[in-house]
N, CA, C and O atoms as CSV, one atom per row, in Angstrom:
chain,resi,resn,atom,element,x,y,z
A,1,UNK,N,N,149.734,153.072,129.931
A,1,UNK,CA,C,150.441,154.104,129.540
A,1,UNK,C,C,149.776,155.400,129.482
A,1,UNK,O,O,148.677,155.479,128.932
A,2,UNK,N,N,150.308,156.376,129.972
A,2,UNK,CA,C,149.544,157.618,130.050
A,2,UNK,C,C,149.003,158.169,128.695
A,2,UNK,O,O,147.837,158.566,128.703
A,3,UNK,N,N,149.716,158.242,127.523
A,3,UNK,CA,C,149.343,158.987,126.389
A,3,UNK,C,C,148.672,157.865,125.314
A,3,UNK,O,O,148.326,158.191,124.179
A,4,UNK,N,N,148.557,156.637,125.792
A,4,UNK,CA,C,147.885,155.492,124.827
A,4,UNK,C,C,146.442,155.833,124.804
A,4,UNK,O,O,145.852,156.003,125.871
A,5,UNK,N,N,145.796,155.953,123.600
A,5,UNK,CA,C,144.453,156.121,123.571
A,5,UNK,C,C,143.634,154.782,124.093
A,5,UNK,O,O,142.563,154.877,124.691
A,6,UNK,N,N,144.180,153.710,123.835
A,6,UNK,CA,C,143.650,152.421,124.245
A,6,UNK,C,C,143.653,152.234,125.718
A,6,UNK,O,O,142.700,151.691,126.277
A,7,UNK,N,N,144.867,152.737,126.475
A,7,UNK,CA,C,144.893,152.587,127.597
A,7,UNK,C,C,143.813,153.731,128.498
A,7,UNK,O,O,143.325,153.512,129.607
A,8,UNK,N,N,143.654,154.789,127.779
A,8,UNK,CA,C,142.503,155.698,128.367
A,8,UNK,C,C,141.284,155.268,128.114
A,8,UNK,O,O,140.415,155.619,128.912
A,9,UNK,N,N,140.910,154.456,127.023
A,9,UNK,CA,C,139.674,153.747,126.983
A,9,UNK,C,C,139.562,152.821,128.098
A,9,UNK,O,O,138.564,152.868,128.817
A,10,UNK,N,N,140.475,152.002,128.303
A,10,UNK,CA,C,140.572,150.916,129.383
A,10,UNK,C,C,140.032,151.610,130.637
A,10,UNK,O,O,138.984,151.257,131.177
A,11,UNK,N,N,140.770,152.574,131.053
A,11,UNK,CA,C,140.623,153.431,132.316
A,11,UNK,C,C,139.203,154.435,132.357
A,11,UNK,O,O,138.853,155.132,133.310
A,12,UNK,N,N,138.637,154.316,131.285
A,12,UNK,CA,C,137.274,155.057,131.109
A,12,UNK,C,C,137.592,156.469,131.013
A,12,UNK,O,O,136.660,157.229,131.277
A,13,UNK,N,N,138.779,157.022,130.671
A,13,UNK,CA,C,139.144,158.424,130.578
A,13,UNK,C,C,138.548,158.755,129.112
A,13,UNK,O,O,138.178,159.924,129.003
A,14,UNK,N,N,138.410,158.070,128.141
A,14,UNK,CA,C,137.859,158.225,126.877
A,14,UNK,C,C,136.687,157.374,126.669
A,14,UNK,O,O,136.687,156.279,127.231
A,15,UNK,N,N,135.632,157.732,125.907
A,15,UNK,CA,C,134.445,156.864,125.731
A,15,UNK,C,C,134.569,155.866,124.664
A,15,UNK,O,O,135.188,156.117,123.630
A,16,UNK,N,N,133.985,154.718,124.893
A,16,UNK,CA,C,134.009,153.679,123.907
A,16,UNK,C,C,132.693,152.993,123.763
A,16,UNK,O,O,131.896,153.219,124.674
A,17,UNK,N,N,132.313,152.223,122.829
A,17,UNK,CA,C,131.079,151.441,122.732
A,17,UNK,C,C,131.539,150.095,122.866
A,17,UNK,O,O,131.839,149.383,121.907
A,18,UNK,N,N,131.601,149.686,124.313
A,18,UNK,CA,C,132.167,148.290,124.562
A,18,UNK,C,C,131.184,147.288,124.180
A,18,UNK,O,O,129.985,147.530,124.316
A,19,UNK,N,N,131.632,146.099,123.676
A,19,UNK,CA,C,130.820,144.909,123.277
A,19,UNK,C,C,131.408,143.615,124.202
A,19,UNK,O,O,130.698,142.620,124.345
A,20,UNK,N,N,132.448,143.675,124.681
A,20,UNK,CA,C,132.887,142.585,125.353
A,20,UNK,C,C,133.932,142.952,126.398
A,20,UNK,O,O,134.765,143.791,126.054
A,21,UNK,N,N,134.005,142.466,127.574
A,21,UNK,CA,C,134.971,142.669,128.645
A,21,UNK,C,C,135.134,141.630,129.515
A,21,UNK,O,O,134.166,141.035,129.990
A,22,UNK,N,N,136.369,141.330,129.790
A,22,UNK,CA,C,136.594,140.473,130.994
A,22,UNK,C,C,137.755,141.012,131.841
A,22,UNK,O,O,138.012,142.216,131.824
A,23,UNK,N,N,138.478,140.125,132.598
A,23,UNK,CA,C,139.494,140.598,133.412
A,23,UNK,C,C,140.775,141.164,132.573
A,23,UNK,O,O,141.535,141.989,133.080
A,24,UNK,N,N,140.957,140.656,131.241
A,24,UNK,CA,C,142.352,140.798,130.739
A,24,UNK,C,C,141.946,141.514,129.302
A,24,UNK,O,O,142.837,142.159,128.748
A,25,UNK,N,N,140.731,141.439,128.712
A,25,UNK,CA,C,140.555,141.853,127.475
A,25,UNK,C,C,139.402,142.701,127.412
A,25,UNK,O,O,138.434,142.547,128.156
A,26,UNK,N,N,139.499,143.711,126.423
A,26,UNK,CA,C,138.316,144.631,126.155
A,26,UNK,C,C,138.070,144.575,124.636
A,26,UNK,O,O,138.990,144.494,123.822
A,27,UNK,N,N,136.745,144.624,124.304
A,27,UNK,CA,C,136.475,144.771,122.781
A,27,UNK,C,C,135.499,145.818,122.619
A,27,UNK,O,O,134.523,145.863,123.369
A,28,UNK,N,N,135.677,146.661,121.707
A,28,UNK,CA,C,134.814,147.886,121.407
A,28,UNK,C,C,134.792,148.118,120.008
A,28,UNK,O,O,135.657,147.664,119.259
A,29,UNK,N,N,133.720,148.892,119.583
A,29,UNK,CA,C,133.539,149.156,118.209
A,29,UNK,C,C,134.585,150.288,117.801
A,29,UNK,O,O,134.917,151.222,118.532
A,30,UNK,N,N,135.007,150.069,116.622
A,30,UNK,CA,C,135.858,151.121,116.109
A,30,UNK,C,C,135.254,152.209,115.555
A,30,UNK,O,O,134.301,152.055,114.790
A,31,UNK,N,N,135.721,153.409,115.864
A,31,UNK,CA,C,135.003,154.715,115.643
A,31,UNK,C,C,135.192,155.207,114.189
A,31,UNK,O,O,134.559,156.166,113.746
A,32,UNK,N,N,136.150,154.461,113.423
A,32,UNK,CA,C,136.303,154.597,111.983
A,32,UNK,C,C,136.296,153.305,111.303
A,32,UNK,O,O,137.271,152.803,110.743
A,33,UNK,N,N,134.958,152.730,111.405
A,33,UNK,CA,C,134.886,151.290,110.785
A,33,UNK,C,C,135.030,151.196,109.218
A,33,UNK,O,O,134.585,151.999,108.398
A,34,UNK,N,N,135.682,150.145,108.997
A,34,UNK,CA,C,135.806,149.757,107.507
A,34,UNK,C,C,134.421,149.232,107.083
A,34,UNK,O,O,133.996,149.596,105.987
A,35,UNK,N,N,133.706,148.443,107.815
A,35,UNK,CA,C,132.346,148.008,107.621
A,35,UNK,C,C,131.623,148.184,108.818
A,35,UNK,O,O,132.255,148.320,109.866
A,36,UNK,N,N,130.224,148.202,108.817
A,36,UNK,CA,C,129.516,148.274,110.098
A,36,UNK,C,C,129.629,146.919,110.893
A,36,UNK,O,O,129.308,145.849,110.375
A,37,UNK,N,N,130.115,147.030,112.214
A,37,UNK,CA,C,130.345,145.893,112.990
A,37,UNK,C,C,131.906,145.731,113.332
A,37,UNK,O,O,132.351,144.887,114.109
A,38,UNK,N,N,132.615,146.618,112.670
A,38,UNK,CA,C,134.282,146.542,112.835
A,38,UNK,C,C,134.545,146.680,114.291
A,38,UNK,O,O,134.205,147.727,114.841
A,39,UNK,N,N,135.090,145.775,114.942
A,39,UNK,CA,C,135.426,145.728,116.316
A,39,UNK,C,C,136.961,145.779,116.584
A,39,UNK,O,O,137.706,145.248,115.760
A,40,UNK,N,N,137.432,146.334,117.593
A,40,UNK,CA,C,138.781,146.129,118.024
A,40,UNK,C,C,138.827,145.422,119.340
A,40,UNK,O,O,138.033,145.677,120.245
A,41,UNK,N,N,139.841,144.464,119.432
A,41,UNK,CA,C,139.910,143.559,120.536
A,41,UNK,C,C,141.391,143.922,121.102
A,41,UNK,O,O,142.364,143.853,120.352
A,42,UNK,N,N,141.509,144.302,122.429
A,42,UNK,CA,C,142.785,144.645,122.963
A,42,UNK,C,C,143.116,143.997,124.374
A,42,UNK,O,O,142.229,143.950,125.226
A,43,UNK,N,N,144.277,143.539,124.608
A,43,UNK,CA,C,144.520,143.362,126.065
A,43,UNK,C,C,144.443,144.518,126.943
A,43,UNK,O,O,144.824,145.621,126.550
A,44,UNK,N,N,143.940,144.318,128.190
A,44,UNK,CA,C,144.153,145.554,129.002
A,44,UNK,C,C,145.342,145.927,129.385
A,44,UNK,O,O,145.583,147.101,129.666
A,45,UNK,N,N,146.235,144.976,129.444
A,45,UNK,CA,C,147.625,145.243,129.754
A,45,UNK,C,C,148.334,146.068,128.536
A,45,UNK,O,O,148.191,145.652,127.387
A,46,UNK,N,N,149.058,147.178,128.784
A,46,UNK,CA,C,149.653,147.824,127.718
A,46,UNK,C,C,150.858,146.945,127.295
A,46,UNK,O,O,151.736,146.624,128.096
A,47,UNK,N,N,150.851,146.582,126.023
A,47,UNK,CA,C,152.012,145.953,125.351
A,47,UNK,C,C,151.758,146.415,123.962
A,47,UNK,O,O,150.662,146.287,123.417
A,48,UNK,N,N,152.836,146.975,123.382
A,48,UNK,CA,C,152.812,147.563,122.014
A,48,UNK,C,C,152.634,146.669,120.949
A,48,UNK,O,O,151.855,146.885,120.020
A,49,UNK,N,N,153.419,145.553,121.074
A,49,UNK,CA,C,153.413,144.525,119.846
A,49,UNK,C,C,153.190,143.169,120.302
A,49,UNK,O,O,153.631,142.724,121.362
A,50,UNK,N,N,152.442,142.483,119.405
A,50,UNK,CA,C,151.961,141.095,119.615
A,50,UNK,C,C,153.317,140.287,120.003
A,50,UNK,O,O,153.279,139.447,120.902
A,51,UNK,N,N,154.325,140.526,119.409
A,51,UNK,CA,C,155.452,139.573,119.585
A,51,UNK,C,C,156.145,140.052,120.985
A,51,UNK,O,O,157.250,139.607,121.295
A,52,UNK,N,N,155.540,140.856,121.707
A,52,UNK,CA,C,156.062,141.219,123.144
A,52,UNK,C,C,154.996,140.660,124.086
A,52,UNK,O,O,155.212,140.654,125.298
A,53,UNK,N,N,153.910,140.215,123.601
A,53,UNK,CA,C,152.698,139.851,124.438
A,53,UNK,C,C,152.862,138.272,124.949
A,53,UNK,O,O,153.061,137.320,124.194
A,54,UNK,N,N,152.749,138.215,126.221
A,54,UNK,CA,C,152.884,136.656,126.795
A,54,UNK,C,C,151.780,135.872,126.102
A,54,UNK,O,O,150.670,136.302,125.788
A,55,UNK,N,N,152.296,134.583,125.905
A,55,UNK,CA,C,151.428,133.595,125.283
A,55,UNK,C,C,150.042,133.428,125.829
A,55,UNK,O,O,149.142,133.301,124.998
A,56,UNK,N,N,149.742,133.410,127.077
A,56,UNK,CA,C,148.490,133.299,127.728
A,56,UNK,C,C,147.663,134.324,127.332
A,56,UNK,O,O,146.546,134.129,126.853
A,57,UNK,N,N,148.274,135.667,127.550
A,57,UNK,CA,C,147.283,136.658,127.120
A,57,UNK,C,C,146.984,136.855,125.678
A,57,UNK,O,O,145.911,137.340,125.320
A,58,UNK,N,N,148.039,136.439,124.725
A,58,UNK,CA,C,147.711,136.386,123.259
A,58,UNK,C,C,146.612,135.293,123.114
A,58,UNK,O,O,145.700,135.449,122.301
A,59,UNK,N,N,146.682,134.387,123.759
A,59,UNK,CA,C,145.532,133.411,123.588
A,59,UNK,C,C,144.056,133.924,123.905
A,59,UNK,O,O,143.051,133.698,123.231
A,60,UNK,N,N,144.144,134.606,124.989
A,60,UNK,CA,C,142.871,135.307,125.623
A,60,UNK,C,C,142.415,136.324,124.560
A,60,UNK,O,O,141.212,136.366,124.303
A,61,UNK,N,N,143.203,137.086,123.964
A,61,UNK,CA,C,142.804,138.039,122.924
A,61,UNK,C,C,142.178,137.390,121.802
A,61,UNK,O,O,141.045,137.666,121.410
A,62,UNK,N,N,142.974,136.479,121.266
A,62,UNK,CA,C,142.611,135.586,120.047
A,62,UNK,C,C,141.157,135.015,120.344
A,62,UNK,O,O,140.241,135.219,119.548
A,63,UNK,N,N,140.978,134.301,121.507
A,63,UNK,CA,C,139.729,133.661,121.742
A,63,UNK,C,C,138.502,134.663,121.829
A,63,UNK,O,O,137.359,134.357,121.489
A,64,UNK,N,N,138.910,135.984,122.362
A,64,UNK,CA,C,137.789,136.965,122.407
A,64,UNK,C,C,137.441,137.475,120.942
A,64,UNK,O,O,136.287,137.712,120.585
A,65,UNK,N,N,138.616,137.627,120.089
A,65,UNK,CA,C,138.286,137.901,118.657
A,65,UNK,C,C,137.326,136.811,117.933
A,65,UNK,O,O,136.427,137.108,117.146
A,66,UNK,N,N,137.627,135.674,118.282
A,66,UNK,CA,C,136.933,134.540,117.712
A,66,UNK,C,C,135.496,134.667,118.017
A,66,UNK,O,O,134.631,134.604,117.143
A,67,UNK,N,N,135.226,134.866,119.414
A,67,UNK,CA,C,133.866,135.125,119.955
A,67,UNK,C,C,133.140,136.116,119.325
A,67,UNK,O,O,132.002,135.902,118.907
A,68,UNK,N,N,133.741,137.263,119.213
A,68,UNK,CA,C,133.231,138.487,118.364
A,68,UNK,C,C,132.819,138.046,116.977
A,68,UNK,O,O,131.731,138.328,116.475
A,69,UNK,N,N,133.713,137.374,116.430
A,69,UNK,CA,C,133.341,136.949,114.852
A,69,UNK,C,C,132.243,136.071,114.803
A,69,UNK,O,O,131.517,136.033,113.810
A,70,UNK,N,N,132.036,135.270,115.921
A,70,UNK,CA,C,130.930,134.297,115.865
A,70,UNK,C,C,129.619,135.284,116.122
A,70,UNK,O,O,128.583,135.141,115.472
A,71,UNK,N,N,129.754,136.133,116.976
A,71,UNK,CA,C,128.638,137.142,117.291
A,71,UNK,C,C,128.351,137.802,116.027
A,71,UNK,O,O,127.183,137.914,115.655
A,72,UNK,N,N,129.345,138.259,115.320
A,72,UNK,CA,C,129.140,139.223,113.915
A,72,UNK,C,C,128.259,138.103,112.939
A,72,UNK,O,O,127.182,138.405,112.426
A,73,UNK,N,N,128.887,136.816,112.787
A,73,UNK,CA,C,128.127,135.998,111.889
A,73,UNK,C,C,126.651,135.692,112.295
A,73,UNK,O,O,125.819,135.257,111.499
A,74,UNK,N,N,126.415,135.949,113.561
A,74,UNK,CA,C,125.015,135.465,114.045
A,74,UNK,C,C,124.168,136.682,114.087
A,74,UNK,O,O,122.972,136.586,114.362
A,75,UNK,N,N,124.722,137.805,113.831
A,75,UNK,CA,C,124.028,139.037,113.999
A,75,UNK,C,C,123.138,139.441,112.505
A,75,UNK,O,O,123.262,138.709,111.522
A,76,UNK,N,N,122.410,140.448,112.475
A,76,UNK,CA,C,121.810,140.728,111.159
A,76,UNK,C,C,122.509,141.596,110.464
A,76,UNK,O,O,121.914,142.187,109.563
A,77,UNK,N,N,123.877,141.879,110.696
A,77,UNK,CA,C,124.570,142.663,109.907
A,77,UNK,C,C,125.055,141.880,108.737
A,77,UNK,O,O,125.036,140.650,108.701
A,78,UNK,N,N,125.525,142.711,107.707
A,78,UNK,CA,C,125.960,142.049,106.558
A,78,UNK,C,C,127.480,141.396,106.692
A,78,UNK,O,O,128.517,142.010,106.442
A,79,UNK,N,N,127.404,140.214,107.078
A,79,UNK,CA,C,128.673,139.694,107.312
A,79,UNK,C,C,128.757,138.128,106.743
A,79,UNK,O,O,128.380,137.143,107.380
A,80,UNK,N,N,129.315,138.116,105.447
A,80,UNK,CA,C,129.493,136.778,104.939
A,80,UNK,C,C,130.852,136.119,105.191
A,80,UNK,O,O,131.029,134.934,104.909
A,81,UNK,N,N,131.898,136.956,105.770
A,81,UNK,CA,C,133.199,136.524,106.164
A,81,UNK,C,C,133.767,137.568,107.025
A,81,UNK,O,O,133.276,138.688,107.163
A,82,UNK,N,N,134.801,137.148,107.580
A,82,UNK,CA,C,135.589,138.103,108.580
A,82,UNK,C,C,137.049,138.146,108.293
A,82,UNK,O,O,137.687,137.128,108.026
A,83,UNK,N,N,137.592,139.390,108.352
A,83,UNK,CA,C,139.155,139.386,108.300
A,83,UNK,C,C,139.416,139.738,109.888
A,83,UNK,O,O,138.795,140.535,110.591
A,84,UNK,N,N,140.501,138.917,110.220
A,84,UNK,CA,C,141.073,139.361,111.640
A,84,UNK,C,C,142.560,139.852,111.298
A,84,UNK,O,O,143.498,139.184,110.864
A,85,UNK,N,N,142.503,141.188,111.611
A,85,UNK,CA,C,143.827,141.910,111.072
A,85,UNK,C,C,144.461,142.511,112.217
A,85,UNK,O,O,143.842,143.225,113.006
A,86,UNK,N,N,145.825,142.204,112.333
A,86,UNK,CA,C,146.730,142.705,113.334
A,86,UNK,C,C,147.899,143.125,112.616
A,86,UNK,O,O,148.493,142.385,111.831
A,87,UNK,N,N,148.276,144.436,112.904
A,87,UNK,CA,C,149.569,145.049,112.346
A,87,UNK,C,C,150.595,145.082,113.572
A,87,UNK,O,O,150.288,145.592,114.650
A,88,UNK,N,N,151.756,144.536,113.336
A,88,UNK,CA,C,152.686,144.424,114.561
A,88,UNK,C,C,153.983,145.241,113.972
A,88,UNK,O,O,154.856,144.701,113.292
A,89,UNK,N,N,153.972,146.542,114.317
A,89,UNK,CA,C,155.009,147.480,114.037
A,89,UNK,C,C,154.538,148.496,113.079
A,89,UNK,O,O,153.631,148.222,112.293
A,90,UNK,N,N,155.116,149.682,113.098
A,90,UNK,CA,C,154.958,150.662,112.108
A,90,UNK,C,C,154.991,150.351,110.691
A,90,UNK,O,O,154.093,150.738,109.943
A,91,UNK,N,N,156.077,149.605,110.248
A,91,UNK,CA,C,156.163,149.148,108.891
A,91,UNK,C,C,154.992,148.245,108.350
A,91,UNK,O,O,154.692,148.164,107.159
A,92,UNK,N,N,154.335,147.541,109.433
A,92,UNK,CA,C,153.213,146.792,108.967
A,92,UNK,C,C,151.925,147.405,109.073
A,92,UNK,O,O,150.902,146.720,109.069
A,93,UNK,N,N,151.904,148.868,109.184
A,93,UNK,CA,C,150.669,149.732,109.250
A,93,UNK,C,C,150.162,150.005,110.738
A,93,UNK,O,O,149.151,150.693,110.875
A,94,UNK,N,N,150.735,149.562,111.716
A,94,UNK,CA,C,150.231,149.785,113.081
A,94,UNK,C,C,150.346,151.261,113.321
A,94,UNK,O,O,151.393,151.870,113.104
A,95,UNK,N,N,149.153,151.875,113.814
A,95,UNK,CA,C,149.217,153.282,114.051
A,95,UNK,C,C,149.046,153.500,115.598
A,95,UNK,O,O,149.675,154.432,116.098
A,96,UNK,N,N,148.293,152.765,116.349
A,96,UNK,CA,C,148.233,152.741,117.793
A,96,UNK,C,C,149.085,151.781,118.304
A,96,UNK,O,O,148.934,150.595,118.012
A,97,UNK,N,N,150.031,152.198,119.092
A,97,UNK,CA,C,151.075,151.186,119.574
A,97,UNK,C,C,150.558,150.527,120.990
A,97,UNK,O,O,151.142,150.739,122.053
A,98,UNK,N,N,149.454,149.746,120.875
A,98,UNK,CA,C,148.933,149.013,121.930
A,98,UNK,C,C,148.372,147.860,121.131
A,98,UNK,O,O,147.572,148.055,120.215
A,99,UNK,N,N,148.754,146.768,121.448
A,99,UNK,CA,C,148.461,145.556,120.671
A,99,UNK,C,C,146.792,145.497,120.398
A,99,UNK,O,O,145.997,145.805,121.286
A,100,UNK,N,N,146.431,145.124,119.248
A,100,UNK,CA,C,144.984,145.074,119.004
A,100,UNK,C,C,144.754,144.373,117.684
A,100,UNK,O,O,145.496,144.485,116.708
A,101,UNK,N,N,143.612,143.610,117.748
A,101,UNK,CA,C,143.105,142.906,116.561
A,101,UNK,C,C,141.895,143.629,116.062
A,101,UNK,O,O,141.005,143.925,116.859
A,102,UNK,N,N,141.802,143.947,114.733
A,102,UNK,CA,C,140.641,144.357,114.091
A,102,UNK,C,C,139.816,143.085,113.657
A,102,UNK,O,O,140.334,142.148,113.049
A,103,UNK,N,N,138.514,143.132,114.014
A,103,UNK,CA,C,137.638,142.071,113.694
A,103,UNK,C,C,136.572,142.911,112.723
A,103,UNK,O,O,135.754,143.740,113.120
A,104,UNK,N,N,136.798,142.473,111.326
A,104,UNK,CA,C,136.109,143.273,110.338
A,104,UNK,C,C,135.241,142.332,109.506
A,104,UNK,O,O,135.702,141.453,108.777
A,105,UNK,N,N,133.858,142.610,109.689
A,105,UNK,CA,C,132.916,141.912,108.887
A,105,UNK,C,C,133.123,142.150,107.428
A,105,UNK,O,O,133.505,143.248,107.024
A,106,UNK,N,N,132.867,141.085,106.579
A,106,UNK,CA,C,133.052,141.298,105.175
A,106,UNK,C,C,131.762,140.706,104.385
A,106,UNK,O,O,131.006,139.827,104.798
A,107,UNK,N,N,131.693,141.399,103.154
A,107,UNK,CA,C,130.705,140.991,102.245
A,107,UNK,C,C,131.234,141.234,100.844
A,107,UNK,O,O,132.090,142.096,100.643
A,108,UNK,N,N,130.711,140.449,99.830
A,108,UNK,CA,C,131.082,140.789,98.496
A,108,UNK,C,C,130.882,142.257,98.125
A,108,UNK,O,O,129.899,142.902,98.490
A,109,UNK,N,N,131.851,142.734,97.394
A,109,UNK,CA,C,131.761,144.275,97.005
A,109,UNK,C,C,131.848,145.197,97.941
A,109,UNK,O,O,131.562,146.349,97.614
A,110,UNK,N,N,132.233,144.934,99.234
A,110,UNK,CA,C,132.314,146.064,100.323
A,110,UNK,C,C,133.445,147.073,100.131
A,110,UNK,O,O,133.574,148.034,100.889
A,111,UNK,N,N,134.281,146.829,99.076
A,111,UNK,CA,C,135.348,147.673,98.901
A,111,UNK,C,C,136.696,147.697,99.557
A,111,UNK,O,O,137.627,148.456,99.290
A,112,UNK,N,N,136.651,146.683,100.516
A,112,UNK,CA,C,137.851,146.492,101.240
A,112,UNK,C,C,138.725,145.409,100.755
A,112,UNK,O,O,138.201,144.419,100.244
A,113,UNK,N,N,139.977,145.497,100.861
A,113,UNK,CA,C,140.803,144.427,100.406
A,113,UNK,C,C,142.300,144.592,100.662
A,113,UNK,O,O,142.697,145.639,101.173
A,114,UNK,N,N,143.157,143.615,100.335
A,114,UNK,CA,C,144.525,143.748,100.516
A,114,UNK,C,C,145.053,144.006,99.232
A,114,UNK,O,O,144.568,143.400,98.276
A,115,UNK,N,N,146.136,144.955,99.034
A,115,UNK,CA,C,146.596,144.917,97.897
A,115,UNK,C,C,148.116,144.157,97.814
A,115,UNK,O,O,149.070,144.454,98.532
A,116,UNK,N,N,148.110,143.313,96.974
A,116,UNK,CA,C,149.307,142.546,96.883
A,116,UNK,C,C,150.478,143.078,95.914
A,116,UNK,O,O,150.153,143.628,94.862
A,117,UNK,N,N,151.816,142.923,96.249
A,117,UNK,CA,C,152.701,143.430,95.364
A,117,UNK,C,C,152.787,142.703,94.086
A,117,UNK,O,O,152.300,141.578,93.975
A,118,UNK,N,N,153.463,143.376,92.995
A,118,UNK,CA,C,153.471,142.749,91.644
A,118,UNK,C,C,154.174,141.306,91.786
A,118,UNK,O,O,153.868,140.410,91.000
A,119,UNK,N,N,155.108,141.104,92.790
A,119,UNK,CA,C,155.716,139.806,92.596
A,119,UNK,C,C,154.749,138.704,93.397
A,119,UNK,O,O,155.184,137.564,93.558
A,120,UNK,N,N,153.654,139.009,93.809
A,120,UNK,CA,C,152.713,138.081,94.559
A,120,UNK,C,C,152.274,137.089,93.410
A,120,UNK,O,O,152.040,137.477,92.266
A,121,UNK,N,N,152.183,135.769,93.819
A,121,UNK,CA,C,151.814,134.824,92.924
A,121,UNK,C,C,153.017,134.085,92.017
A,121,UNK,O,O,152.732,133.094,91.345
A,122,UNK,N,N,154.301,134.596,92.037
A,122,UNK,CA,C,155.313,133.973,91.604
A,122,UNK,C,C,155.862,132.930,92.477
A,122,UNK,O,O,156.016,133.037,93.693
A,123,UNK,N,N,156.152,131.888,91.733
A,123,UNK,CA,C,156.777,130.659,92.558
A,123,UNK,C,C,158.134,131.007,93.053
A,123,UNK,O,O,158.954,131.657,92.404
A,124,UNK,N,N,158.340,130.467,94.404
A,124,UNK,CA,C,159.710,130.594,94.772
A,124,UNK,C,C,160.309,129.179,94.901
A,124,UNK,O,O,159.644,128.253,95.366
A,125,UNK,N,N,161.582,129.033,94.477
A,125,UNK,CA,C,162.190,127.726,94.597
A,125,UNK,C,C,162.345,127.206,95.900
A,125,UNK,O,O,162.456,127.942,96.881
A,126,UNK,N,N,162.359,125.943,95.961
A,126,UNK,CA,C,162.425,125.152,97.383
A,126,UNK,C,C,163.839,125.634,98.046
A,126,UNK,O,O,163.895,125.882,99.251
A,127,UNK,N,N,164.980,125.753,97.189
A,127,UNK,CA,C,166.299,126.196,97.592
A,127,UNK,C,C,165.954,127.603,98.348
A,127,UNK,O,O,166.169,127.687,99.557
A,128,UNK,N,N,165.477,128.584,97.699
A,128,UNK,CA,C,165.254,129.870,98.302
A,128,UNK,C,C,164.347,129.861,99.516
A,128,UNK,O,O,164.541,130.684,100.410
A,129,UNK,N,N,163.332,128.944,99.598
A,129,UNK,CA,C,162.320,128.752,100.792
A,129,UNK,C,C,163.338,128.152,101.764
A,129,UNK,O,O,163.260,128.619,102.900
A,130,UNK,N,N,164.118,127.376,101.601
A,130,UNK,CA,C,164.857,126.614,102.708
A,130,UNK,C,C,165.929,127.737,103.246
A,130,UNK,O,O,166.122,127.758,104.462
A,131,UNK,N,N,166.619,128.645,102.441
A,131,UNK,CA,C,167.374,129.740,102.870
A,131,UNK,C,C,166.544,130.577,103.934
A,131,UNK,O,O,166.869,130.739,105.110
A,132,UNK,N,N,165.453,131.062,103.327
A,132,UNK,CA,C,164.531,131.849,104.241
A,132,UNK,C,C,164.215,131.242,105.662
A,132,UNK,O,O,164.353,131.809,106.746
A,133,UNK,N,N,163.773,130.000,105.426
A,133,UNK,CA,C,163.397,129.170,106.636
A,133,UNK,C,C,164.645,129.051,107.616
A,133,UNK,O,O,164.441,129.203,108.820
A,134,UNK,N,N,165.893,128.793,107.164
A,134,UNK,CA,C,166.960,128.762,107.974
A,134,UNK,C,C,167.199,130.121,108.733
A,134,UNK,O,O,167.608,130.069,109.893
A,135,UNK,N,N,166.979,131.244,108.176
A,135,UNK,CA,C,167.200,132.504,108.693
A,135,UNK,C,C,166.151,132.730,109.786
A,135,UNK,O,O,166.434,133.287,110.846
A,136,UNK,N,N,164.908,132.268,109.480
A,136,UNK,CA,C,163.873,132.327,110.644
A,136,UNK,C,C,164.297,131.542,111.784
A,136,UNK,O,O,164.230,132.025,112.915
A,137,UNK,N,N,164.755,130.301,111.568
A,137,UNK,CA,C,165.052,129.304,112.625
A,137,UNK,C,C,166.204,129.942,113.506
A,137,UNK,O,O,166.249,129.708,114.714
A,138,UNK,N,N,167.187,130.797,112.843
A,138,UNK,CA,C,168.199,131.204,113.496
A,138,UNK,C,C,167.707,132.191,114.345
A,138,UNK,O,O,168.270,132.313,115.433
A,139,UNK,N,N,166.634,133.029,114.031
A,139,UNK,CA,C,165.926,134.035,114.956
A,139,UNK,C,C,165.358,133.439,116.043
A,139,UNK,O,O,165.159,134.125,117.046
A,140,UNK,N,N,164.988,132.001,116.020
A,140,UNK,CA,C,164.371,131.429,117.311
A,140,UNK,C,C,165.360,131.145,118.221
A,140,UNK,O,O,164.972,130.833,119.347
A,141,UNK,N,N,166.771,131.180,117.972
A,141,UNK,CA,C,167.713,130.970,118.816
A,141,UNK,C,C,167.833,132.117,119.949
A,141,UNK,O,O,168.387,131.960,121.037
A,142,UNK,N,N,167.205,133.309,119.490
A,142,UNK,CA,C,167.366,134.599,120.337
A,142,UNK,C,C,166.289,134.641,121.179
A,142,UNK,O,O,166.323,135.456,122.101
A,143,UNK,N,N,165.178,133.802,121.025
A,143,UNK,CA,C,164.029,134.065,121.758
A,143,UNK,C,C,164.074,133.390,123.071
A,143,UNK,O,O,163.136,133.510,123.859
């Protein structure tokens, strides 16, 4: 897609610090890293949302992210754990509408984290969980 920053990186119209590439996937350093070693993994095919990406390519992207994670753990960077973060849609925090996974090296006290809502940790009844599950399963009928 013409105006997509990631598509322009794929076409080499914009610079990037590439660390992995194959026929379908590209991984490069995030220019606004949360921690040193923060990598973005993207499909070369322009697809805005993970929920629209075909299963085969989804697998290839995730396998590449896993590989990058292993490289980070084997590196000399401060990496005691990894967050694999994917926002699917604006309401989820997606800012660039080309599917991408953030591979973020983590260590104790790095200052990054997820903020949970006040209701987090409250038990939900089995009845309520079953109602929600039924709604999700009805959504599967439209796929």
